[in-house]
N, C-alpha and C positions, 0 to 999 in steps of 0.2 A: 188443936188450931195450931198451924205453925205461928213461929215468931214472926212479927211484922219489923222488917228492917226499914230503915228511913228510905232506902234505895228502892226497896220492893214497893213500898207505899206510894213514893212519887211515880214511878212507873204505871203501877195499877190505876192510881187516881188519874193520871193524866189521860192514860189511855181510855179510860171509861168516860172523862170529860170532853174529850175531844171529837166526839161523834158528829159534830157540825163542821168541822174542819175541811179546808180544802188543799189541794196540791197533792204531791206524791206521798207525803206522810199521811193523808186521809186516807188512803186505800189501806195502809196498814193499821191506822186507828179504827177503821170501821169493820176490821174482819172478826169473825167470831173466836179465831184463835191469832192474836196478833203476832204470837211468836213463830207460828207455823205460815204466816202469809208471805213471807220472803224476807229479804234483807231489814234487818232491825237497825235503828240508830245506835251508834256507839254510846252516846251522851244524851240524855234527855233531862231537861229541867223544866219543873214547874214554878212560875213565879205568880203569885197572887198580886195583882197590881192594885186592886181596889175591894176592899172586902165588902163594902157596901153595895156596890153594882154588880159583884161577883165576877170582874174582869180578870182574865187569867190568861197568861202568856204559856205557851208550851214552845220550848225551844229545843231544836235537835240538833245534829251536826252542821245542817245547812239551812234550817228553816226556822222561822218564827210563826207561830199560829197564834193569833188572838181571839178568845172566845169569851163569851158570857155566861157563866154556870153557877147560879147561887148555890145549887145542891153539892157540886164538887167543892167549892170554897166552904161550905158547911162541914164537909167531910173531913176536909184537911183539919178545920178548927176543933172537930171532936176529936181527931186524932191525936192533936197537940195536946188537948186536955187530958186525953187517957194517959199520956206518957208525964203529966205534970208539968209541962212547959207553958 
């Protein structure tokens, strides 16, 4: 298994959790292979706004998509626990 970097984790988790997103970023996020689907955002940030409700903001170069995904938040918390943080 390859080493999981913070950036690759954020990208992978954000793409997996944003399946219900809308807008131009949604087509990219819904693709089977998002990196082959076309232009990708230069920057991508995942912000967990509320752990209890699973509210997450996915911020790209020009868009913010707010979604509720408790499984995604759980994945983030488990990844943090594995790193000892």
